[in-house]
C-alpha positions as a printed Julia matrix, in Angstrom:
565×3 Matrix{Float64}:
  -9.34  -12.15  32.89
  -7.8   -16.07  33.09
  -7.06  -17.34  36.22
  -4.31  -20.38  37.25
  -5.81  -23.17  38.75
  -6.36  -22.82  42.5
  -3.25  -25.3   43.57
  -1.29  -23.11  40.72
  -1.98  -20.08  42.87
  -1.66  -21.59  46.27
   1.97  -22.96  45.22
   3.07  -19.78  44.08
   2.25  -17.99  47.22
   4.05  -16.35  49.81
   3.92  -18.43  53.13
   5.77  -16.96  55.98
   6.55  -18.99  59.36
   3.66  -20.14  61.36
   5.69  -18.4   64.32
   5.32  -15.38  62.56
   1.45  -15.54  61.8
   1.75  -16.81  65.69
   3.07  -13.45  66.74
   0.67  -11.86  64.55
  -2.02  -13.22  67.22
  -0.28  -12.24  70.56
   1.13  -15.84  70.81
   4.7   -16.91  71.7
   6.77  -20.14  70.28
   5.6   -21.5   73.63
   1.63  -21.37  72.81
   2.83  -23.44  69.78
   3.35  -27.28  68.8
   4.99  -27.27  65.16
   4.2   -29.41  61.75
   6.43  -28.46  60.09
   7.53  -24.52  58.68
   3.72  -23.76  58.2
   1.75  -25.4   60.74
   0.67  -25.33  63.9
  -1.18  -27.25  66.81
  -2.19  -24.16  69.81
  -2.04  -25.1   72.81
  -5.51  -25.05  74.92
  -3.52  -23.38  77.6
  -3.97  -19.71  75.73
  -7.11  -19.46  76.45
  -6.74  -18.59  80.34
  -3.95  -16.91  79.31
  -6.04  -14.65  77.56
  -9.01  -14.84  79.46
  -9.01  -11.08  79.75
  -9.12   -9.77  76.25
 -12.25   -9.1   74.97
 -13.52  -10.65  72.33
 -14.02   -9.76  69.08
 -16.23   -9.36  66.42
 -17.96  -12.67  65.55
 -19.26  -12.99  62.29
 -20.79  -16.4   60.23
 -20.31  -16.72  56.29
 -23.61  -19.26  55.83
 -25.64  -19.36  52.22
 -28.75  -20.23  50.22
 -29.4   -23.28  49.33
 -26.53  -24.4   47.24
 -26.54  -26.18  44.23
 -24.43  -29.34  43.95
 -21.23  -27.24  43.05
 -21.49  -25.28  46.45
 -21.43  -21.14  45.73
 -17.98  -20.6   47.52
 -19.3   -20.29  50.81
 -15.03  -21.1   51.75
 -14.36  -18.92  49.45
 -16.21  -16.13  50.49
 -14.93  -16.8   54.15
 -11.44  -16.81  53.1
 -11.9   -13.35  50.86
 -14.1   -11.95  53.72
 -11.49  -12.2   56.79
  -8.45  -10.96  53.87
 -10.89   -8.47  52.38
 -11.42   -7.2   56.31
  -7.39   -6.76  57.0
  -7.37   -4.81  53.58
  -8.85   -2.14  54.71
  -7.66   -2.29  57.77
  -8.66   -4.58  59.93
  -6.97   -7.28  62.69
  -9.18  -10.37  61.6
  -8.83  -14.21  61.66
 -10.47  -16.85  59.67
 -11.92  -19.9   61.5
 -13.1   -23.31  59.17
 -13.31  -26.9   58.83
 -10.85  -29.77  57.96
 -12.11  -31.35  54.58
 -12.92  -35.32  54.48
 -11.22  -37.13  51.83
 -14.11  -38.43  50.39
 -15.6   -35.21  48.64
 -11.46  -34.34  47.81
 -11.08  -37.5   46.18
 -14.9   -37.47  44.45
 -16.71  -34.39  43.27
 -17.1   -31.82  45.16
 -13.4   -31.03  46.1
 -11.34  -29.59  49.03
 -11.8   -26.96  51.57
  -9.53  -24.79  50.89
 -11.6   -21.74  49.32
 -10.51  -20.84  45.75
  -8.82  -19.07  43.48
  -6.58  -15.89  45.12
  -9.08  -16.74  48.62
  -7.63  -20.18  49.29
  -5.69  -21.45  52.85
  -1.93  -22.47  52.93
  -0.65  -25.28  52.59
  -3.58  -25.98  50.31
  -1.94  -29.52  49.31
  -1.14  -30.32  53.22
  -4.91  -28.72  53.92
  -6.56  -31.23  51.95
  -4.91  -34.34  52.73
  -3.37  -35.11  55.6
  -2.81  -32.2   57.62
  -2.06  -32.78  61.28
  -3.47  -36.33  61.46
  -7.16  -35.57  63.55
  -9.14  -36.93  61.17
  -6.97  -39.8   61.92
  -6.97  -39.43  65.62
 -10.38  -39.24  65.21
 -11.0   -42.39  63.26
  -8.99  -44.31  65.09
 -10.65  -42.82  68.79
 -13.89  -43.98  66.65
 -13.01  -48.02  66.08
 -11.35  -48.41  68.93
 -15.07  -48.76  70.5
 -16.0   -50.52  67.04
 -13.22  -53.39  68.25
 -14.05  -52.99  72.3
 -18.55  -53.8   71.26
 -17.22  -56.34  69.45
 -14.4   -58.24  71.88
 -17.14  -57.51  74.89
 -19.42  -59.49  72.46
 -16.76  -62.47  72.14
 -16.07  -62.73  75.65
 -19.22  -63.31  76.55
 -20.99  -60.44  76.82
 -21.15  -59.51  80.42
 -23.11  -56.36  80.2
 -26.17  -58.1   78.32
 -25.2   -55.81  74.95
 -28.77  -56.53  72.51
 -26.98  -57.37  69.24
 -29.64  -56.04  67.29
 -29.55  -52.16  68.53
 -26.03  -51.76  68.6
 -25.44  -48.16  66.53
 -21.87  -48.18  66.86
 -20.64  -48.37  63.05
 -17.25  -48.24  61.98
 -15.52  -45.88  59.92
 -13.0   -45.13  57.81
 -12.32  -41.27  55.45
 -13.15  -41.95  51.93
 -16.09  -42.75  49.6
 -16.47  -45.93  49.18
 -20.73  -47.3   49.15
 -19.42  -51.01  48.7
 -18.79  -50.66  52.81
 -22.32  -49.21  53.44
 -23.55  -52.71  54.64
 -21.32  -54.9   55.72
 -21.27  -58.0   57.47
 -18.49  -58.59  60.34
 -16.77  -61.41  62.7
 -17.3   -64.37  59.53
 -14.67  -67.22  59.4
 -15.23  -68.96  62.78
 -15.74  -69.07  66.34
 -11.99  -67.43  66.41
 -12.93  -64.24  64.41
 -15.19  -62.82  66.7
 -19.63  -62.82  66.78
 -20.85  -62.61  63.29
 -23.22  -59.44  62.97
 -24.62  -57.06  60.05
 -22.57  -53.54  60.81
 -22.29  -51.19  59.0
 -19.29  -48.13  57.83
 -20.03  -43.97  57.83
 -17.68  -42.26  56.96
 -15.34  -41.0   59.5
 -16.31  -37.11  59.58
 -19.76  -38.53  60.49
 -18.65  -39.98  63.76
 -20.12  -38.15  66.91
 -16.39  -38.07  67.86
 -16.57  -35.75  65.32
 -19.58  -33.6   66.13
 -17.62  -34.23  70.25
 -14.34  -32.56  69.11
 -16.08  -30.18  67.22
 -18.6   -29.29  70.55
 -16.23  -29.98  73.18
 -14.39  -26.95  75.34
 -11.82  -28.46  77.12
  -9.79  -32.05  77.65
 -11.67  -32.94  80.7
 -15.12  -31.79  78.73
 -13.42  -34.39  76.2
 -13.04  -37.44  78.47
 -16.83  -36.49  79.98
 -18.09  -36.42  76.62
 -16.86  -39.29  75.08
 -17.94  -41.44  78.28
 -21.65  -40.57  77.15
 -21.26  -42.05  73.99
 -24.18  -44.36  73.78
 -23.25  -47.18  72.04
 -25.98  -50.11  71.99
 -28.6   -51.08  74.45
 -28.93  -54.21  76.86
 -31.47  -56.8   76.69
 -33.66  -55.16  78.84
 -33.94  -52.02  77.15
 -31.35  -49.81  78.93
 -28.54  -47.51  76.65
 -24.92  -49.05  77.07
 -22.35  -46.24  77.22
 -18.58  -45.74  75.95
 -18.08  -45.86  79.58
 -19.81  -49.1   79.99
 -17.59  -50.45  77.64
 -14.13  -49.4   79.65
 -13.42  -47.5   76.43
 -14.02  -43.34  76.44
 -10.66  -42.78  78.01
  -8.43  -44.59  75.94
 -10.41  -42.7   73.26
  -9.7   -39.78  74.89
  -5.85  -40.1   74.99
  -5.46  -41.29  71.17
  -7.46  -37.79  71.04
  -5.39  -35.74  73.3
  -3.35  -33.93  70.23
  -6.16  -33.87  67.44
  -8.3   -31.43  70.31
  -5.61  -28.57  69.79
  -7.48  -26.38  66.74
  -4.9   -26.5   64.08
  -3.38  -22.16  62.86
  -2.24  -22.29  59.3
  -2.55  -18.6   56.53
  -4.53  -17.67  53.59
  -2.57  -16.6   50.69
  -2.48  -13.58  51.95
  -1.25  -14.44  54.93
  -4.48  -13.48  57.18
  -4.06  -15.75  60.2
  -6.85  -19.19  59.87
  -7.9   -21.57  62.58
  -8.6   -25.5   60.94
 -10.52  -27.82  63.55
 -13.1   -30.28  62.9
 -14.91  -31.0   60.23
 -18.91  -32.81  60.19
 -21.36  -32.41  57.47
 -24.11  -30.03  58.01
 -26.46  -32.52  56.16
 -25.74  -34.63  58.47
 -24.2   -33.65  61.94
 -24.18  -30.27  63.34
 -22.06  -28.75  60.38
 -19.18  -26.13  62.29
 -16.44  -26.16  62.93
 -15.01  -26.21  66.71
 -15.87  -24.05  69.48
 -12.17  -23.87  70.75
 -10.75  -22.68  67.75
 -13.37  -19.96  67.08
 -12.32  -19.15  71.19
  -9.34  -19.15  70.96
  -9.55  -16.6   67.64
 -11.9   -14.57  69.54
  -9.42  -13.14  72.43
  -6.85  -13.06  69.34
  -8.62  -10.06  66.73
 -11.45   -7.95  66.23
 -12.96  -10.2   63.79
 -13.76  -13.6   63.62
 -14.55  -14.59  59.93
 -16.53  -18.45  60.96
 -18.25  -20.65  58.63
 -21.42  -22.89  58.69
 -22.15  -25.64  56.29
 -24.66  -25.53  53.26
 -27.42  -23.23  53.9
 -29.03  -20.75  56.25
 -31.55  -23.64  57.06
 -28.86  -26.12  57.86
 -24.87  -25.28  59.36
 -26.38  -21.87  60.17
 -29.03  -23.17  62.48
 -27.44  -25.58  63.79
 -24.78  -22.99  64.6
 -27.02  -20.87  66.54
 -28.97  -23.62  67.95
 -26.17  -25.96  69.14
 -22.87  -24.66  68.9
 -23.88  -21.38  70.53
 -25.71  -22.74  73.31
 -22.62  -25.42  73.8
 -20.0   -22.16  72.97
 -22.02  -19.16  75.17
 -21.3   -17.09  72.07
 -23.54  -15.74  69.81
 -22.58  -13.44  66.77
 -22.44  -10.03  65.96
 -23.26  -10.15  61.97
 -24.49  -12.84  59.15
 -23.12  -13.09  55.86
 -25.57  -15.15  53.63
 -23.07  -16.11  49.92
 -25.78  -16.28  46.81
 -24.76  -16.66  42.94
 -26.37  -15.22  40.28
 -25.89  -19.06  38.69
 -28.27  -20.79  41.85
 -30.86  -18.25  41.89
 -31.44  -19.12  38.05
 -31.7   -22.59  39.19
 -34.34  -21.92  41.91
 -36.17  -19.48  39.59
 -36.52  -22.86  37.71
 -33.54  -22.33  34.88
 -31.53  -25.07  33.97
 -29.93  -28.11  36.54
 -26.33  -27.56  37.93
 -25.4   -31.54  37.56
 -22.11  -31.53  39.07
 -18.8   -32.44  36.85
 -20.56  -31.53  33.61
 -21.0   -27.93  31.68
 -23.21  -25.3   32.87
 -26.1   -25.36  30.78
 -26.18  -21.9   28.22
 -29.35  -20.62  30.16
 -27.7   -20.41  32.96
 -24.87  -18.18  31.55
 -27.19  -16.4   29.81
 -29.15  -13.33  31.55
 -32.22  -13.98  32.69
 -33.34  -11.62  35.42
 -37.14  -13.0   35.12
 -35.11  -16.05  36.93
 -32.93  -14.33  38.98
 -35.96  -12.48  40.81
 -37.95  -15.94  41.27
 -34.7   -17.42  42.51
 -34.48  -14.86  45.3
 -37.49  -16.26  46.72
 -35.09  -18.62  48.14
 -32.44  -16.02  49.27
 -34.89  -14.01  51.23
 -36.8   -17.21  52.83
 -32.86  -17.41  54.24
 -32.76  -13.92  55.56
 -35.75  -14.63  57.52
 -34.21  -17.52  58.61
 -30.96  -15.58  59.73
 -33.18  -13.09  61.15
 -35.27  -15.21  63.17
 -32.61  -15.18  65.9
 -32.21  -11.93  66.17
 -29.58  -11.24  63.9
 -28.71   -8.61  61.17
 -27.66  -10.71  57.53
 -25.17   -9.08  54.83
 -25.6   -11.02  51.2
 -22.39  -11.31  49.63
 -23.25  -11.7   45.74
 -20.31  -14.53  44.63
 -19.09  -13.13  41.21
 -18.55  -15.05  37.88
 -17.97  -12.9   35.37
 -21.43  -14.26  33.22
 -23.44  -11.97  35.72
 -24.68   -8.88  34.66
 -25.29   -5.87  36.1
 -29.05   -5.45  35.82
 -28.86   -9.64  37.66
 -26.74   -7.72  40.08
 -29.69   -4.41  40.6
 -32.27   -7.03  40.98
 -30.51   -8.99  43.95
 -30.19   -5.52  45.23
 -32.89   -3.9   45.09
 -34.87   -7.35  46.47
 -32.11   -7.54  49.53
 -33.16   -3.75  50.04
 -36.67   -3.95  50.22
 -36.0    -6.59  53.12
 -33.49   -4.06  54.67
 -29.78   -5.38  53.62
 -27.32   -4.82  51.89
 -26.62   -6.95  48.88
 -22.86   -6.69  47.83
 -21.39   -7.93  44.77
 -17.48   -9.44  45.81
 -14.89  -10.55  43.8
 -12.73  -12.13  46.19
 -11.64  -15.22  43.73
 -10.44  -13.0   40.68
  -8.84  -10.07  43.67
  -8.51  -11.44  46.29
  -9.04   -9.2   49.83
  -9.12   -5.99  47.56
 -12.36   -7.79  45.53
 -13.68   -8.47  48.93
 -13.34   -4.35  50.37
 -16.81   -3.6   49.71
 -17.97   -6.41  51.41
 -15.89   -6.04  54.49
 -16.9    -2.82  55.0
 -20.58   -3.93  54.44
 -20.07   -6.6   57.59
 -18.77   -3.83  59.76
 -21.32   -1.83  59.49
 -23.83   -4.97  60.22
 -21.39   -5.71  62.58
 -21.85   -2.96  64.6
 -25.74   -2.73  65.0
 -26.74   -3.96  68.24
 -28.86   -7.5   67.42
 -30.63   -9.03  69.58
 -30.13  -12.99  69.3
 -31.82  -15.42  70.39
 -32.55  -19.14  70.25
 -35.31  -20.55  68.32
 -36.98  -22.68  71.11
 -36.15  -23.5   74.64
 -34.29  -27.07  75.84
 -37.49  -27.31  77.94
 -39.87  -27.9   74.94
 -40.46  -31.5   74.18
 -39.14  -32.92  71.27
 -42.13  -32.79  68.84
 -42.88  -29.15  69.62
 -38.66  -28.51  68.75
 -38.72  -30.25  65.75
 -42.17  -28.69  64.44
 -39.64  -25.33  65.04
 -37.61  -25.65  62.97
 -39.58  -27.71  60.34
 -41.99  -24.76  60.21
 -40.11  -21.37  61.04
 -36.98  -22.51  59.0
 -37.92  -24.89  55.84
 -41.97  -23.58  55.23
 -43.42  -26.6   56.44
 -47.1   -26.79  57.36
 -46.14  -29.41  60.18
 -43.87  -32.56  60.75
 -44.94  -35.97  60.8
 -43.21  -38.05  62.58
 -43.46  -42.28  61.22
 -44.89  -45.02  64.32
 -40.55  -45.63  64.56
 -39.82  -41.72  65.04
 -42.81  -41.92  67.97
 -41.62  -44.28  69.7
 -38.27  -43.08  69.81
 -39.43  -40.04  71.09
 -41.24  -42.01  74.18
 -37.96  -43.92  74.84
 -35.74  -40.96  74.41
 -38.0   -38.75  76.86
 -38.05  -41.98  79.24
 -34.39  -41.94  79.38
 -34.19  -38.22  79.98
 -32.7   -36.88  76.44
 -35.65  -35.28  75.8
 -33.71  -31.23  77.02
 -31.37  -31.45  73.78
 -30.63  -29.92  71.15
 -32.14  -31.32  67.73
 -29.74  -31.75  64.43
 -32.24  -32.31  61.78
 -30.15  -34.77  58.95
 -32.32  -33.86  55.53
 -30.75  -33.3   51.79
 -28.93  -29.62  51.88
 -29.99  -29.3   48.01
 -33.34  -28.18  48.86
 -35.52  -25.95  52.44
 -37.51  -29.03  52.7
 -36.29  -32.53  52.41
 -36.89  -33.63  48.53
 -33.82  -32.13  46.79
 -36.65  -31.15  43.94
 -38.28  -28.83  45.74
 -36.49  -26.05  45.03
 -36.95  -22.51  45.74
 -39.25  -21.67  48.73
 -41.24  -24.29  48.67
 -44.45  -24.32  51.71
 -46.93  -26.36  52.91
 -45.25  -29.42  52.72
 -45.76  -32.03  55.64
 -41.73  -32.67  56.63
 -41.4   -36.58  57.84
 -39.37  -37.2   60.03
 -38.91  -41.23  60.24
 -36.33  -41.78  63.21
 -34.99  -39.81  66.03
 -31.23  -40.94  67.72
 -29.57  -39.65  70.65
 -25.68  -38.27  70.03
 -25.47  -38.07  73.48
 -21.82  -37.55  73.87
 -22.45  -34.8   71.46
 -24.9   -33.46  73.21
 -27.76  -33.42  70.76
 -31.16  -35.29  68.92
 -30.52  -36.01  66.05
 -33.93  -36.81  63.35
 -33.8   -38.58  60.06
 -35.46  -37.01  57.64
 -35.42  -38.61  54.16
 -33.22  -40.47  52.37
 -29.56  -39.68  54.17
 -26.26  -41.11  53.39
 -24.1   -41.22  56.39
 -20.99  -42.91  53.76
 -21.33  -41.42  50.3
 -20.42  -42.69  46.72
 -17.63  -42.17  44.01
 -18.62  -40.72  40.99
 -18.0   -42.44  37.56
 -15.1   -39.86  37.41
 -13.51  -39.42  40.14
 -11.64  -35.98  40.93
  -8.53  -38.42  42.78
  -7.72  -39.87  38.65
  -6.49  -36.0   38.14
  -4.55  -36.22  41.01
  -0.3   -37.39  41.26
   3.24  -36.48  41.26
   4.84  -35.08  38.49
   8.4   -35.84  37.57
   9.88  -33.79  41.13
   7.88  -35.22  43.65
   5.08  -32.1   42.99
   1.42  -32.67  43.34
  -1.11  -31.92  40.59
  -4.17  -32.01  39.43
  -5.62  -31.44  42.79
  -8.29  -29.07  41.92
């Protein structure tokens, strides 16, 4: 079956006015801040008005360890939401907003794909309602305050070499990774080395995704640590007098955005932290509102169950007070074959022929990764369902092998055809998820906050990644000692590592075990409320590929966007 491009499908969709979408959720026009006909922000006071409504079922979508192409997690999230509505349930989806870096780079957007998309797709993948720009402005305002403080005498006696607050821009630009600011003379500021991160890696983004109110946002912004003084004491955004102005810049961005899918299923879109360098989940506020407005809420965690899902459970659920009723693990046969040692997947290049040819043995071997991720989800006391995101090259024997191996783990595996058939193609998956969500579960966190920093990291590394133990560098040991003395040891941990392996090494596919997990440093995001440990070579500013996706994006003679996926 020939399927049009994503943008052709999106532009052919019949959209309803966003007020009609809101009415389906029990929201009125007074609850909305309109951004044209098809986008709106939702005022936070609806949470107070709807507080007596019971919460719907809460479903998280995660995945096996993905290939560089991704395994269709967002597409499945969108398709499952539409599939639940197709079988007569009242469902809403909540997902992250994409960064412009991947949009114009190599990975693409985050609106889903095929007939499982959020629309208007062009707006969604580009400026949308300006939230990421607002986050970048707030972040860079604080950076400007730091350098201005140095220029005017450094009253707080900041140690210039301890400054950790970089600048941000939401474009992949490797030339900005390491920079020198303040060149030109005395009037142009203090000369020092600095860096740029991509905006979605900002702690401000992480804060926005975890905050629960405007007052909580203001408090969290004030706790941001930007440097230490010459005595080693933390210096915060509050100390610099910047937190209030940052909150003002974010007072509209804190409101979740309401749009719809190609089948008019309501969709909340809010925040976009990456899961390999942050916690990788959409906002707590969007989920809280959605759960008051629907019987089923389908959200998504970044990358695999060892990444975004682990952080969803251990970080997001701690701050939201919400717990999931079921988890969907997305797998593709092409990825399982790769984990089974067959073929190599390179973004931007055609798939190797061996990945398109039936190979049951490779699928079975690759299922070691899937089974490990099943165990990871079960370690939180939640029942998973496996979604086989179907491709035309899948064979019945390969699908049956997955079902058999998952069945041995007490988990149902369902083929889903949402990319090609929309909600109707996800009906079987939707029914399986409804059944899973009705089963009682015993949700539990993986570790107690009272555990030491070393214990928490060791628990994640050994139980989720499969490591033998954690190897802390001398720098990491020193950081742990300092953070413990400063009173930050009771925060959850957020590990920054590769998303292409359960381990720290992207070359270790399948389900590696017995390896030492190296932690080279540990830092604190005091505003977001977590410690983040650095493992391996993780960059917070991506680079563009040799042929960026942006080369294909243009306007036709009528001003219509073309080439956007």
